[in-house]
C-alpha positions in Angstrom: -9.5 -24.5 117.5 -12.5 -26.9 117.8 -13.8 -29.2 114.8 -17.0 -27.8 115.1 -17.9 -25.3 112.4 -21.4 -24.1 113.9 -19.3 -21.9 116.5 -17.1 -20.4 113.8 -19.2 -17.5 113.5 -18.6 -16.8 117.1 -14.3 -17.1 116.6 -14.6 -14.5 114.3 -16.5 -12.5 116.4 -13.9 -13.3 119.0 -10.8 -12.3 116.5 -12.8 -8.6 115.3 -13.0 -8.3 118.3 -9.1 -8.3 119.5 -7.0 -6.5 117.3 -3.5 -5.9 117.5 -3.7 -2.2 118.9 -7.4 -2.8 120.8 -5.7 -0.7 123.9 -4.9 2.0 121.7 -8.2 1.9 120.1 -6.8 1.4 116.0 -8.7 -0.7 113.9 -6.6 -3.9 113.3 -4.3 -3.7 109.8 -3.4 -7.3 108.6 -1.2 -5.2 106.3 0.6 -3.9 109.2 1.8 -7.6 110.6 5.2 -8.9 110.0 5.5 -12.0 109.1 8.8 -11.9 110.9 6.9 -10.9 114.4 4.8 -14.3 113.7 7.2 -16.5 113.4 8.8 -15.5 116.1 5.7 -15.6 118.4 5.6 -11.8 119.2 2.0 -10.8 118.2 -1.0 -12.6 119.7 -3.4 -15.0 118.7 -6.1 -12.9 117.5 -3.9 -11.2 115.7 -2.3 -13.9 114.2 -5.4 -15.2 113.1 -6.5 -12.3 111.2 -3.1 -12.1 109.5 -3.6 -15.5 108.4 -7.0 -15.2 107.0 -6.1 -12.5 105.0 -2.7 -13.7 103.5 -5.4 -15.1 100.2 -8.5 -13.0 101.6 -9.5 -10.1 100.6 -6.4 -8.1 101.6 -4.6 -10.6 99.3 -1.2 -9.8 101.4 0.6 -13.0 99.8 -0.1 -11.1 96.6 0.8 -7.4 97.8 3.9 -8.6 99.7 5.4 -10.5 96.4 4.9 -13.9 98.0 5.3 -16.2 95.2 3.0 -19.9 96.0 4.9 -23.1 96.2 3.5 -26.3 95.5 5.2 -28.4 98.6 3.7 -31.7 98.0 2.5 -31.2 101.5 -1.1 -31.0 101.5 -1.0 -29.7 105.3 1.1 -26.9 104.3 0.3 -23.3 101.8 3.9 -22.6 101.0 5.6 -19.7 99.5 8.6 -18.1 98.4 9.6 -14.3 100.0 10.9 -11.6 97.6 13.7 -11.2 99.7 15.2 -13.5 102.5 14.2 -13.2 106.0 16.5 -13.1 109.5 14.4 -15.4 111.7 15.7 -16.2 115.3 18.8 -13.4 115.1 21.4 -15.8 112.6 19.0 -17.3 110.3 17.6 -16.6 107.1 15.4 -17.8 104.3 12.5 -17.1 101.7 10.5 -20.3 102.2 7.9 -19.6 104.6 4.8 -21.8 105.1 1.1 -21.6 106.6 -0.6 -24.5 108.5 -3.8 -24.9 109.8 -2.5 -22.5 113.0 0.8 -21.7 113.1 3.1 -20.0 110.7 6.8 -21.6 109.9 10.2 -20.5 108.6 11.8 -23.4 106.3 15.5 -23.4 106.8 18.3 -24.8 105.3 19.1 -27.2 108.7 19.2 -30.7 108.3 19.6 -30.8 111.7 16.4 -29.9 113.5 18.8 -30.4 116.9 20.6 -27.9 116.4 18.6 -24.8 116.6 16.4 -26.5 119.0 19.5 -26.5 121.9 19.1 -23.0 121.3 15.6 -22.7 122.2 15.6 -25.5 124.8 13.2 -27.6 122.6 13.1 -31.0 123.1 12.2 -34.1 120.5 9.2 -35.6 121.4 9.8 -38.7 119.2 13.7 -39.0 119.7 13.8 -42.4 119.1 17.7 -42.8 121.7 15.9 -44.3 124.2 14.4 -47.6 121.7 17.4 -47.7 119.7 19.2 -47.9 123.4 16.8 -50.4 124.6 17.5 -52.7 121.4 21.5 -52.7 121.0 21.2 -53.3 125.3 19.2 -56.5 124.2 21.2 -57.8 122.1 18.6 -58.3 120.0 20.8 -55.8 117.0 23.6 -53.7 116.9 23.6 -50.1 117.5 24.8 -50.1 113.5 22.2 -51.9 112.8 19.4 -49.9 114.1 20.5 -46.8 112.4 20.9 -48.4 108.8 16.9 -49.3 109.3 16.2 -45.6 110.2 15.5 -43.9 107.0 14.3 -40.9 108.4 15.0 -39.6 111.7 11.5 -37.4 113.1 12.0 -34.4 115.1 8.7 -32.5 116.5 9.4 -30.2 119.5 7.9 -27.3 121.0 7.9 -24.6 123.9 4.7 -23.6 125.5 5.0 -19.8 125.5 1.5 -18.6 126.5 -0.6 -20.5 128.3 -3.8 -18.5 129.2 -7.2 -20.0 130.0 -10.2 -16.9 130.7 -13.2 -18.7 132.1 -16.7 -17.7 131.2 -17.8 -14.5 133.5 -20.9 -14.8 135.0 -23.6 -14.6 132.3 -21.5 -15.4 129.5 -22.0 -18.1 127.3 -18.3 -19.4 126.4 -14.6 -18.6 127.5 -11.4 -19.0 125.9 -8.3 -20.8 126.0 -5.3 -19.4 124.4 -1.7 -21.1 123.6 1.1 -19.9 121.4 4.1 -22.3 121.2 7.3 -22.6 120.1 7.5 -25.3 117.2 10.6 -27.2 115.9 9.8 -30.1 113.3 10.9 -31.8 109.9 9.4 -33.6 107.3 9.9 -35.7 104.5 8.8 -33.6 102.1 10.7 -30.9 103.1 14.3 -33.1 102.9 17.3 -31.5 104.6 15.0 -28.3 106.1 13.7 -27.2 109.5 11.2 -26.0 110.2 10.9 -23.7 112.3 7.7 -21.1 113.5 5.0 -20.6 116.0 1.4 -22.0 116.9 -1.6 -19.9 117.7 -4.0 -21.1 119.0 -7.6 -20.3 120.3 -10.5 -22.5 121.6 -14.0 -21.9 122.8 -14.5 -23.2 126.8 -18.2 -24.1 127.1 -20.3 -22.4 130.0 -18.3 -25.3 132.6 -14.6 -24.4 131.0 -14.5 -27.7 129.0 -13.6 -27.4 125.0 -16.3 -27.0 123.3 
């Protein structure tokens, strides 16, 4: 999302104008949104944003669903323990989920993210293998030496599911760039875990189609 807070009221208006069942002219109810659908990228971006804002807001979705706030040590994520396990991807279950700036994440008991990444056709953008191979080929170190120096093998990958640009209409002040992305990663604050989720991004565009 754009960092300029002066556009926040405009963005909120956009979100309010696009409820989940807009085509049916039914009022948006964040309580009706499934966290499983959100994790699996089965909802649209405005719906997700309305849901995420209601987690700890006046709707108190977390409290109503019996979610327990967990102090995870990761300042970029609000983590919750669910009342019951949920099944994500059809095969993996968890009782832990997290919310970041624009994403919802299932925290899976899976030490190697590459396992589920292969299923989702997501590649590791931070794969150290090319560098390892280069060092070994140069003779500066053996593979065993390089591997011994790697204390944490980082994984961070994504696959774009929706990428839509709505240019400003004639006479309009702004347009919208929406992106929904499958994300798979790991992080040092959660050793032995895989973070599997979906990010929902809404970016405002100026009258020339450039990000605000």
